[in-house]
N, C-alpha and C positions, 0 to 999 in steps of 0.2 A: 332417965337419969344417966345411963351410960352415954347417950348421945350428948348430953350437957357436959359431962366430964371430958369427952373427946373434943368437943367444940372449944372448951376452955383451954385444953392442952394445945390445940392448933393455934389459938390466939396468942398464947404465951410464947410458943416457938416463933411465930411470925414477929412478935415484938422484939424478941432477942436478936433475930436476924436483922431487923430494921435498925436497932440500936448499934449493932456491930458495923453496918455499912456507914452510918453517920460518924461513928467514932474513929474508924480507920482512915478516912480521907482518901485522896487519890494518889498519895505517894510523893507529891510535890512539897517543896519547902514553903514557908509562910510568905516568901516574897515572890510568889508566882512561878516557882520552879527555877529561878535564876540564882546563880551563886554570887559570891562577892565580886566576881569579875564582870557581872552584868550579862553573863552568858548562861546557857542551860546548865543545870546541875549535872555534874559528872564531867564537865569540860576541864581541860588542863588549866592551871592558873599560871599564865605567862606574864602577868602584870609586873613591870619593873624594867630595868635597863640590862640588856644582854650584850656582852662584848665579844668581838671577833677573836681576840687573843686572850686565852685563859690566864696568861701570866702578866698581861698589861691591861689593867682595868681602870683606865683614866681617859682623859680627853685626847690623848695622842693616838688613839686607835679608833677604828670604826665600831659602831654599836647600833642596836635597834632598841627602842624604848616603847613598851606597850602600856597604855593607860586603861583604867577601869571603865572609861566611857567609850571603849572600842575605837580609840584613835591610836595612832602610832607615829613615831618620828624615827628617821634614819639619820645617824650622826657620822661625821667624818672630821677628824682633827678639831674637835671641840665645837663644831657648827652643825646645825640641822641642815641637811641638803634635800630632804624630801619628807613629806608627811602624807598620811592617808588614813583610811578607816579599815577596820578588820572585823571579821565575824569568825567565831570559833565554836564549832559544834563537835563535841567529843574531842578527837585529835585532828580534825580537819580544819585547817586555817584557810580563809579566803581573804585576800587583801585588795584594796582599790586605792591606787595612787592618783586617781583622776586622769582625765584625758585619755581614757581607754586602756590605761595601764593597770591590768588586773592579773591575778594569779591565785592558784589554789595548790595546797600541798598537805601532806600528812606530817604531823609533828610527833616527835618522840622525846619525852622529858625523863631524864635520869639524874636525880639529885639536882646539881646546879648546871647541868649540860642540856641544852635544847638543840635538837637536831631537826632541821627542815629537810625532809626527804624530797628528792627531785619531783617536781610537780608540773604545773602548767603556767604559761605566761611569764610574768616577772619572777615567779618562784620555780622556774624550770631547772635551775642549776643545783639547787640544794645547798645547804651550808650548816655549820655547827657554830653555836654561840654559847657564851658562858656567863653566869651570874656571879 
């Protein structure tokens, strides 16, 4: 009888542990771990148009615009002068303008200020833009 109670107790504990694993999941979101940006959860949200001059946010200044489909446009005087694709993992941005023009840098987002830390390739100089 003692062995039967012990066996029943072990089965109950095993069932509770099994249900806990199923209920907890793996920590990702329902959309496969991607955020509304289409990037991994926890990445910065950079979607939108960012201007070179924080006081002049119109077509007379340069800007970069990031889209949720991981594409971006570079603007100057109201016209797109370059387009490409980007990947964002955490705060690391990688861009590809095509034709071998690539670059990687670290981003820092504070409110409506996005700073590109000096990196590699086309992102070697660093810059700050404003939303």
